[in-house]
C-alpha positions as CSV (number, residue, x, y, z in Angstrom):
1,X,66.7,-26.0,2.6
2,X,63.9,-23.2,2.8
3,X,60.3,-24.5,1.8
4,X,59.0,-24.1,-1.6
5,X,55.6,-21.8,-2.2
6,X,52.6,-24.0,-3.0
7,X,50.7,-23.4,-6.7
8,X,47.6,-23.2,-5.3
9,X,43.9,-21.9,-6.9
10,X,41.8,-19.8,-4.9
11,X,37.7,-19.4,-5.3
12,X,38.0,-15.6,-6.0
13,X,35.0,-12.7,-6.9
14,X,34.6,-13.5,-11.1
15,X,36.8,-17.9,-11.2
16,X,39.6,-19.0,-9.4
17,X,42.6,-16.8,-8.6
18,X,46.2,-18.1,-9.5
19,X,48.8,-17.8,-6.2
20,X,51.3,-19.3,-4.3
21,X,51.0,-20.1,-0.5
22,X,54.1,-21.0,2.1
23,X,53.2,-22.4,5.1
24,X,55.6,-21.7,8.2
25,X,56.1,-23.6,11.0
26,X,54.5,-22.2,14.0
27,X,54.1,-19.0,12.3
28,X,53.6,-16.1,14.2
29,X,51.0,-14.2,11.6
30,X,50.0,-14.6,7.8
31,X,50.6,-11.9,4.5
32,X,49.4,-11.3,1.6
33,X,51.0,-9.5,-0.6
34,X,49.9,-8.0,-3.3
35,X,51.7,-7.0,-6.8
36,X,51.8,-3.9,-9.5
37,X,49.8,-2.7,-11.7
38,X,49.1,-6.4,-14.3
39,X,47.8,-4.1,-17.6
40,X,51.3,-3.0,-17.6
41,X,52.7,-6.7,-16.6
42,X,52.6,-6.7,-12.5
43,X,52.5,-10.0,-11.3
44,X,53.1,-12.1,-8.2
45,X,56.1,-12.7,-9.9
46,X,57.1,-8.7,-9.8
47,X,61.2,-9.1,-8.2
48,X,60.0,-7.0,-5.9
49,X,56.8,-8.7,-4.7
50,X,58.8,-11.7,-4.4
51,X,61.7,-9.5,-2.2
52,X,58.3,-8.4,0.4
53,X,57.5,-12.1,0.9
54,X,60.8,-13.3,0.9
55,X,61.0,-10.7,4.1
56,X,57.7,-11.9,5.0
57,X,59.1,-15.8,5.4
58,X,62.1,-14.8,7.0
59,X,60.3,-12.9,9.8
60,X,58.2,-16.0,10.7
61,X,55.1,-15.1,8.7
62,X,53.0,-17.1,6.5
63,X,52.4,-15.7,3.1
64,X,50.3,-16.0,0.5
65,X,50.4,-14.1,-3.2
66,X,48.2,-14.3,-6.1
67,X,47.6,-12.7,-9.2
68,X,44.6,-10.2,-9.7
69,X,41.7,-11.7,-12.1
70,X,42.4,-11.1,-15.9
71,X,46.3,-11.9,-14.9
72,X,48.7,-15.4,-15.2
73,X,46.2,-18.0,-14.9
74,X,43.3,-16.3,-13.0
75,X,39.8,-15.4,-14.0
76,X,38.3,-12.6,-15.3
77,X,39.6,-9.4,-16.5
78,X,41.4,-6.5,-14.6
79,X,38.9,-3.6,-12.9
80,X,41.8,-1.2,-11.8
81,X,40.1,-0.5,-9.5
82,X,37.3,-2.4,-6.3
83,X,37.6,-5.5,-8.4
84,X,41.6,-6.3,-7.2
85,X,40.4,-5.4,-3.9
86,X,38.2,-7.8,-4.1
87,X,40.1,-10.6,-5.2
88,X,42.5,-9.7,-2.5
89,X,39.8,-10.0,0.3
90,X,38.9,-13.8,-1.0
91,X,42.9,-14.6,-0.9
92,X,43.4,-13.4,2.5
93,X,40.1,-14.9,3.4
94,X,41.2,-18.5,2.2
95,X,44.6,-17.6,3.9
96,X,43.5,-17.2,7.4
97,X,40.8,-19.9,6.5
98,X,44.7,-22.4,6.7
99,X,45.9,-20.7,9.6
100,X,43.2,-19.1,12.0
101,X,43.0,-16.8,14.5
102,X,46.8,-15.5,13.7
103,X,47.5,-11.2,13.1
104,X,47.5,-9.7,9.7
105,X,50.0,-8.2,7.4
106,X,49.4,-6.3,4.1
107,X,52.7,-5.5,2.0
108,X,51.9,-3.9,-1.3
109,X,53.8,-2.7,-4.7
110,X,53.1,-0.3,-6.7
111,X,49.0,-0.9,-7.6
112,X,49.6,-3.6,-5.0
113,X,49.8,-0.3,-2.5
114,X,46.2,0.7,-3.3
115,X,45.3,-2.9,-3.3
116,X,46.3,-4.2,0.1
117,X,45.8,-0.3,1.9
118,X,42.5,-0.6,0.4
119,X,41.7,-3.4,1.9
120,X,43.6,-2.8,5.8
121,X,40.5,0.0,5.6
122,X,38.0,-2.2,4.7
123,X,39.2,-4.8,7.6
124,X,38.9,-2.3,9.9
125,X,35.6,-1.3,8.7
126,X,34.4,-4.8,9.2
127,X,35.0,-5.0,13.0
128,X,38.5,-6.9,12.1
129,X,41.9,-5.3,12.5
130,X,45.1,-5.8,10.5
131,X,48.3,-5.8,12.9
132,X,50.7,-4.0,10.1
133,X,51.2,-2.6,6.7
134,X,53.5,-2.1,4.0
135,X,53.1,0.3,0.7
136,X,55.5,0.7,-0.9
137,X,55.6,3.1,-4.0
138,X,52.2,3.1,-3.9
139,X,50.1,3.9,-6.3
140,X,48.0,6.8,-4.3
141,X,46.3,8.6,-6.7
142,X,43.5,6.1,-6.6
143,X,42.8,6.4,-3.2
144,X,39.2,7.7,-2.6
145,X,36.2,8.2,-0.2
146,X,35.7,4.5,-1.2
147,X,38.9,3.0,-1.0
148,X,41.0,4.4,2.5
149,X,44.0,3.1,4.7
150,X,42.9,1.2,8.5
151,X,43.4,3.8,10.7
152,X,44.8,1.6,14.3
153,X,47.5,0.1,12.5
154,X,51.3,0.9,12.4
155,X,51.5,2.0,8.0
156,X,55.0,2.5,7.0
157,X,55.0,4.2,3.4
158,X,58.4,3.4,1.4
159,X,58.4,5.6,-1.2
160,X,62.3,5.8,-3.4
161,X,62.6,9.3,-4.5
162,X,63.7,9.1,-8.0
163,X,60.8,7.0,-8.6
164,X,59.6,7.3,-12.6
165,X,56.7,5.4,-12.4
166,X,54.6,6.6,-9.6
167,X,55.5,11.1,-9.2
168,X,57.3,11.2,-5.5
169,X,55.8,14.0,-4.9
170,X,52.4,13.1,-4.8
171,X,53.8,10.5,-2.8
172,X,54.5,13.1,-0.2
173,X,51.9,15.3,-0.4
174,X,49.4,11.8,0.3
175,X,51.1,10.9,3.0
176,X,51.0,14.7,4.7
177,X,47.3,14.7,5.0
178,X,47.0,11.2,6.4
179,X,45.4,11.3,9.8
180,X,46.6,8.3,11.0
181,X,49.7,7.3,12.6
182,X,52.1,5.9,9.8
183,X,55.6,5.8,9.0
184,X,56.9,7.6,5.3
185,X,60.6,6.6,4.8
186,X,61.9,8.0,1.7
187,X,64.7,6.0,-0.3
188,X,67.5,8.1,-2.0
189,X,68.4,7.5,-5.2
190,X,66.3,4.7,-5.8
191,X,63.9,4.2,-8.7
192,X,61.1,2.5,-8.9
193,X,61.3,-0.3,-9.2
194,X,64.2,-0.8,-6.9
195,X,66.8,-2.0,-9.3
196,X,70.4,-2.7,-7.3
197,X,68.1,-1.9,-4.3
198,X,66.4,-4.7,-3.0
199,X,68.4,-5.4,-0.2
200,X,67.7,-2.0,1.1
201,X,64.3,-2.7,0.4
202,X,64.3,-5.7,2.6
203,X,66.4,-4.3,5.4
204,X,63.4,-1.5,5.7
205,X,60.9,-3.9,5.7
206,X,62.3,-6.6,7.8
207,X,63.1,-4.1,10.8
208,X,59.8,-3.0,11.5
209,X,57.5,-6.1,11.3
C-alpha cells in the first residue's frame, strides 16, 4: 500500500504555508512541486500537480507540494511574482531540512513553472545546485531579469500544442531564446490542463527523472 502524504504547516516569509509532505524510504532526492495561478483557482491539489507529485514519488523522490501565500490555509495575500518564489524557497528549505544532502528536483505547472524556474536560478546564484527542472505549460511571460532559469542543470519544458491558457508560440519563442541547454517537448492535440492526457504527461516526466 502506498504511503499517504502528511499535512504539514511550514514557516514562510509572511506566515505559515500549508503543505503535503511525502517521505520516501531511502529517497534518492527531493522534489518540490509548484502549483498554478492561485488567483485563477490554482492550488496544490490541482490534478496536474498531483500527477507530477505521484511521478516524483514513483521515481524514488521525497516530495513536497504546498499552497502559496493566500491560498488554502496559507497565510498572506497573493503576490503573483517574487512573493510566491519566496514561498517556494522557504518550502524547499524545510524539505531539505527533513532530507539533508539529497539532490533537488523542481517541478512546476503553469504559473508554478515560473515559480520553479525562478527558484532554480536563485539556487544557482546562491552557489548551490539543482539536479533537474521540469516546466509544464510554463507562464513564460512572467520571467524577467530578476527571475531567470538555472544555467547548469537539465531542463525539460513540456508544452501542450493546443494550450488555451498559455500561448504555445510564446513558449516556443522563449525556449528558442534560452542560452542554457534544455529540451522542449510538444504534446500534440492537448490542452493546458492535460484533460485525458495525464498518463502521457506522467510518462514524459518519468522517463527523464
